[in-house]
C-alpha positions in Angstrom: -27.0 19.0 -41.9 -26.1 16.5 -39.8 -23.7 13.7 -40.8 -21.3 10.6 -39.0 -19.1 8.2 -40.7 -17.6 5.3 -39.7 -14.6 5.5 -39.9 -11.5 2.8 -39.7 -8.0 3.3 -38.6 -5.9 0.6 -40.2 -3.6 -1.7 -37.5 -1.4 -4.3 -38.6 -4.4 -6.6 -38.3 -7.2 -4.1 -39.6 -9.1 -4.6 -36.7 -8.7 -1.1 -34.9 -11.9 1.0 -35.4 -12.4 4.6 -34.4 -15.8 6.6 -34.7 -14.3 9.9 -34.7 -16.5 12.9 -35.8 -20.2 13.6 -35.5 -20.4 17.1 -37.6 -23.6 19.6 -38.1 -24.1 21.8 -40.5 -27.2 23.8 -40.4 -27.4 26.4 -42.9 -30.9 26.8 -44.3 -30.9 30.2 -46.1 -27.5 30.5 -46.8 -27.4 33.5 -44.6 -26.8 31.7 -41.3 -24.8 28.3 -40.2 -23.8 27.2 -37.1 -21.3 24.5 -37.1 -20.2 22.0 -34.4 -17.8 19.3 -33.7 -17.8 16.8 -31.3 -14.8 14.0 -31.2 -15.3 10.6 -29.8 -14.2 9.2 -27.6 -14.4 11.9 -25.5 -11.4 12.8 -23.9 -10.8 15.3 -20.6 -7.3 16.6 -20.5 -7.7 19.2 -17.8 -5.5 20.4 -15.1 -7.8 19.0 -12.4 -7.5 15.5 -14.6 -4.1 15.4 -14.5 -3.5 16.7 -10.6 -6.4 13.2 -10.0 -4.0 11.1 -12.0 -1.1 11.8 -10.5 -2.2 11.6 -6.7 -3.5 8.0 -8.2 -0.8 7.2 -9.4 1.3 8.2 -6.6 -0.7 6.6 -4.3 -0.5 3.2 -5.8 3.1 3.6 -6.3 3.6 4.2 -2.5 1.4 0.6 -1.7 3.8 -0.9 -3.8 6.6 0.4 -2.4 5.8 0.3 1.2 4.8 -3.5 0.8 8.2 -4.2 -0.9 10.5 -2.4 2.1 8.1 -4.3 4.6 8.7 -7.8 3.0 12.6 -6.7 2.6 12.8 -5.6 6.1 11.6 -9.2 7.2 13.3 -11.4 5.0 16.8 -9.6 5.9 16.7 -8.9 9.5 13.6 -11.5 10.8 14.5 -14.5 12.9 12.2 -16.7 10.4 13.8 -19.2 8.6 11.7 -19.7 5.4 11.7 -17.8 2.1 10.4 -14.6 3.2 11.2 -12.8 -0.1 8.1 -15.3 -1.8 5.8 -12.2 -0.2 7.3 -10.4 -2.7 5.1 -12.3 -5.7 1.9 -10.5 -3.7 4.0 -7.5 -4.7 3.7 -7.9 -8.1 -0.1 -9.0 -7.9 -0.8 -5.9 -7.1 1.2 -3.9 -9.4 -1.0 -6.1 -12.0 -3.9 -3.9 -10.2 -2.5 -0.4 -10.8 0.1 -1.0 -13.9 0.3 -2.0 -17.2 3.1 -4.1 -18.5 5.8 -1.7 -17.9 5.1 -0.9 -14.2 4.5 -4.5 -13.3 7.8 -5.3 -15.1 9.6 -2.7 -13.0 8.4 -3.7 -9.8 9.1 -7.2 -10.6 12.7 -6.1 -10.9 12.8 -4.0 -8.1 11.7 -6.9 -5.8 14.4 -8.8 -7.3 16.6 -6.8 -6.9 15.6 -6.5 -3.1 16.0 -10.3 -2.8 19.7 -10.0 -3.8 20.1 -7.3 -1.6 19.0 -9.0 1.2 21.1 -11.9 1.1 24.3 -9.9 0.7 23.6 -8.1 3.6 22.9 -11.1 5.8 25.3 -13.5 4.0 28.1 -11.5 2.5 29.7 -13.4 -0.2 29.3 -16.8 1.8 26.9 -19.4 -0.3 24.9 -21.3 2.3 23.2 -23.5 0.7 19.8 -23.2 2.8 19.7 -19.1 2.4 20.8 -19.7 -1.4 17.8 -22.2 -2.2 15.6 -19.5 -0.2 16.5 -16.9 -2.6 16.3 -19.2 -5.7 13.1 -20.1 -4.7 11.9 -16.4 -4.1 13.6 -14.9 -7.4 11.8 -18.4 -9.1 8.4 -17.6 -7.3 8.7 -13.7 -8.4 9.6 -14.5 -12.1 6.9 -16.8 -12.5 4.5 -14.8 -10.8 5.5 -11.9 -13.5 4.8 -14.3 -16.3 1.6 -14.8 -14.9 0.8 -11.3 -14.1 2.0 -10.2 -17.9 -0.5 -13.0 -19.2 -3.5 -11.8 -17.0 -2.5 -8.1 -17.9 -2.6 -9.1 -21.9 -6.0 -10.8 -21.4 -7.5 -7.8 -19.6 -6.5 -5.6 -22.2 -7.7 -7.9 -24.9 -10.9 -7.7 -23.4 -11.2 -4.7 -23.0 -10.2 -3.7 -26.9 -12.9 -6.6 -27.8 -15.7 -4.8 -25.2 -14.8 -1.4 -27.1 -15.0 -2.9 -30.6 -18.1 -4.3 -30.1 -19.3 -0.8 -28.8 -18.4 1.0 -31.4 -19.4 -1.8 -34.0 -23.2 -2.1 -32.3 -23.3 1.6 -33.2 -24.1 0.5 -37.2 -24.3 -3.1 -36.4 -27.6 -5.1 -35.1 -26.7 -7.3 -31.7 -26.7 -10.3 -33.7 -24.3 -9.3 -36.7 -21.7 -8.0 -33.7 -21.5 -10.8 -32.1 -20.7 -12.8 -35.0 -18.1 -10.5 -36.6 -16.6 -10.8 -32.8 -17.1 -14.6 -32.7 -15.9 -15.3 -36.2 -13.3 -12.6 -36.4 -15.0 -11.2 -39.9 -12.4 -8.7 -41.6 -14.4 -5.9 -42.6 -11.8 -4.5 -43.9 -11.6 -7.1 -47.2 -13.2 -6.0 -50.3 -15.8 -7.9 -51.2 -18.4 -7.9 -54.5 -21.7 -9.7 -52.9 -25.6 -9.3 -53.7 -27.3 -7.3 -50.8 -30.2 -5.3 -50.5 -29.8 -1.6 -50.2 -32.2 0.9 -48.5 -32.4 4.8 -48.8 -34.2 6.9 -46.1 -34.5 10.8 -46.4 -36.8 13.3 -44.8 -39.1 15.3 -47.0 -39.2 19.0 -46.4 -35.8 18.9 -44.5 -35.2 22.7 -45.5 -38.8 23.8 -44.7 -38.0 22.6 -41.0 -34.4 24.4 -40.8 -36.2 27.5 -41.7 -39.2 27.6 -39.0 -37.2 25.8 -36.1 -34.6 27.2 -33.7 -31.1 24.7 -34.6 -31.3 23.0 -31.7 -34.7 22.5 -32.1 -33.6 20.7 -35.6 -31.2 18.5 -34.1 -33.3 17.3 -31.6 -35.7 16.3 -34.1 -33.1 14.3 -36.4 -31.7 12.9 -33.4 -35.3 11.3 -32.6 -35.6 10.8 -36.3 -32.6 8.6 -37.0 -33.3 6.9 -33.6 -36.0 5.2 -34.4 -34.9 4.6 -38.1 -31.7 2.6 -37.1 -33.6 0.9 -34.8 -35.8 -0.7 -37.3 -32.5 -1.3 -39.2 -30.7 -3.4 -36.4 -34.4 -5.0 -35.8 -34.1 -6.4 -39.2 -30.7 -7.4 -39.4 -29.2 -4.6 -41.4 -26.4 -2.3 -41.1 -26.2 1.4 -41.3 -23.7 2.0 -43.7 -23.8 5.6 -43.0 -25.9 8.3 -41.6 -26.7 11.2 -44.5 -27.4 14.0 -42.2 -31.6 13.8 -42.2 -31.6 10.2 -43.0 -29.3 6.9 -43.6 -28.1 4.3 -45.9 -28.9 0.7 -44.9 -27.4 -2.3 -46.3 -29.2 -6.0 -46.0 -27.3 -9.0 -46.4 -23.6 -7.7 -45.8 -20.9 -7.8 -44.0 -22.6 -11.1 -42.4 -24.6 -13.1 -45.3 -28.5 -13.6 -45.0 -31.2 -15.4 -46.9 -33.5 -12.8 -46.4 -31.6 -9.7 -47.3 -34.7 -8.3 -49.5 -37.6 -9.3 -47.0 -35.6 -7.8 -44.1 -34.9 -4.6 -45.8 -39.1 -4.6 -47.6 -39.9 -5.2 -43.7 -37.7 -2.8 -42.1 -39.2 0.4 -44.9 -42.5 -0.7 -43.4 -41.7 -1.1 -39.3 -40.1 2.6 -40.5 -43.0 4.1 -41.8 -45.5 2.5 -39.5 -43.4 4.0 -36.1 -43.0 7.4 -37.9 -46.7 7.6 -38.2 -47.0 6.6 -34.5 -44.5 9.3 -33.7 -46.1 11.8 -36.1 -49.3 10.9 -33.5 -47.1 12.1 -30.9 -46.3 15.5 -32.3 -49.9 16.4 -33.3 -50.8 15.9 -29.6 -47.6 18.3 -28.7 -49.1 20.6 -31.3 -45.4 19.4 -33.4 -45.6 19.1 -37.4 -45.7 16.0 -38.9 -42.4 14.3 -40.2 -42.5 12.3 -43.6 -39.6 10.1 -45.2 -39.0 8.6 -48.5 -37.8 5.1 -49.1 -35.9 3.4 -52.0 -34.6 0.0 -52.2 -32.6 -2.0 -55.0 -31.4 -5.5 -54.8 -28.5 -6.1 -56.4 -24.6 -6.6 -56.5 -22.3 -4.0 -54.1 -18.7 -3.6 -53.7 -17.8 -3.7 -49.9 -14.9 -2.1 -48.9 -13.0 0.7 -47.4 -12.2 3.8 -49.0 -9.8 6.9 -47.8 -6.2 7.2 -47.4 -4.1 5.0 -45.3 -4.8 7.3 -42.1 -8.3 7.3 -42.7 -10.8 4.7 -44.0 -14.4 4.4 -44.3 -16.4 0.9 -44.6 -18.9 1.6 -47.4 -20.8 -0.1 -50.0 -20.6 1.2 -53.8 -21.5 0.1 -57.0 -24.2 1.0 -59.7 -27.0 -1.1 -56.9 -26.3 2.0 -54.2 -27.1 4.8 -57.4 -30.1 3.1 -58.5 -31.5 2.7 -54.7 -30.7 6.5 -54.3 -32.5 7.4 -57.5 -35.2 5.5 -56.5 -35.6 7.1 -52.7 -35.6 10.3 -54.8 -38.5 9.2 -57.1 -41.1 8.8 -54.1 -41.4 12.6 -54.5 -42.6 12.2 -58.1 -44.5 9.3 -57.6 -46.0 10.5 -54.5 -45.2 6.9 -52.3 -43.8 6.4 -48.9 -42.0 3.6 -50.1 -40.2 2.7 -53.5 -38.4 -0.7 -54.7 -37.8 -2.4 -58.0 -38.7 -5.2 -59.7 -35.2 -7.1 -58.8 -36.4 -6.2 -55.0 -40.0 -8.1 -55.8 -38.1 -10.9 -57.5 -35.4 -11.6 -54.7 -38.7 -11.5 -52.0 -40.5 -13.9 -54.5 -37.4 -16.1 -54.4 -37.2 -15.6 -50.7 -40.9 -16.8 -49.9 -42.4 -13.7 -48.9 -45.1 -13.2 -51.6 -47.2 -12.1 -48.7 -45.3 -8.9 -48.3 -44.9 -8.3 -52.1 -49.0 -8.3 -52.6 -48.5 -5.1 -50.2 -47.6 -3.3 -52.8 -48.8 -1.6 -56.2 -47.5 -1.6 -59.7 -46.5 1.3 -60.9 -45.0 0.3 -64.2 -41.9 0.9 -65.9 -39.9 4.8 -64.9 -37.0 6.2 -66.7 -34.8 7.1 -63.5 -32.0 9.7 -63.7 -28.6 8.3 -64.6 -29.9 5.3 -66.1 -30.7 4.9 -69.6 -33.1 1.6 -69.0 -36.4 2.0 -67.5 -37.2 0.6 -63.9 -40.0 -1.2 -62.8 -41.1 0.5 -59.5 -43.6 -0.8 -57.1 -44.6 1.4 -54.4 -47.0 2.1 -51.1 -48.7 5.3 -51.4 -48.1 7.9 -49.3 -51.3 8.5 -47.6 -51.5 4.8 -46.9 -52.2 3.7 -43.3 -49.5 1.1 -41.7 -50.0 0.2 -38.2 -46.9 -0.2 -36.0 -48.6 -3.2 -33.9 -50.2 -5.3 -36.4 -46.4 -5.0 -37.7 -44.3 -6.2 -35.2 -47.0 -8.2 -33.6 -47.0 -10.6 -36.8 -44.7 -11.8 -39.3 -44.6 -10.6 -43.1 -44.8 -13.7 -44.9 
């Protein structure tokens, strides 16, 4: 089984995201297992990397020292009668290109020291008004440049952090939602209780595939399948709550509220099945077996929050709505349906003005699902129904 989790490590402002582990366990018969672990982001800390970093750091330090010493020599022994030491500002600017805050501050302090040393060498204890003024101007220039340089470093680091955060969020959220989260500074760690559409999709017959394919072929197939499924989620403004190995859980309407959450979830399910049919046609041409998935959708109130321990948290949705969606997806096998939705989804879609999409489904009546005493009315698209991906993507489903 292949799994992935959206882990959040809390910082003071609850905005630090880490996606740390992708894990794979394949054991179709219990007799053998293949397990691998990949950390993200990957870090290479070999000897060659450390040597390269040392050489690069030494070269940068050499440039700064040589520049500062040249200016010191000009300031001390050249016949020029202007504030040559102002050029130390250039050295501080150069330091920002290679060093972070501490390195820049040390460079500025070194330049200020050289400025004072130059004055002492040339004037001793005499307080020459012109020379003192030039020295003060130089020190002021160094101080101002250092302040601006530190602000520039802070801005640069902030932009890098925002970029990394967007990249991490983009793995689980569509681009439009990523932009809204970053722009509006939406706090993902805040617990919320709101209505949403929850979609479960799971591969049918995964154990059979594991028993006949090599592990690397299983992983390759799963990667292609999950890429197709998650792309459909993002296309319809959904959020990947988590990958479940041979499937995923998606949420529509959170963390950013959407007025078409149920409609988008159903459109996503239809698109998934249509694209899966197109993918299976390609697999058949290559002599590969077809892949089938079951999809269940329910609409209702969910709890969005981070769970886990302080050092490692997972952002997820919880509640009865999630449990029902999972049971509905499992019921697809018994009902011989590729997609099952509940009457709560149908009512929500009708309120969203999507009666046309509802008409695609067949009323299967009331069913009792595991874990629920009350019967739930289900609507289905049969497993053998033909869905044309070009028709689905070429026009908007009413």
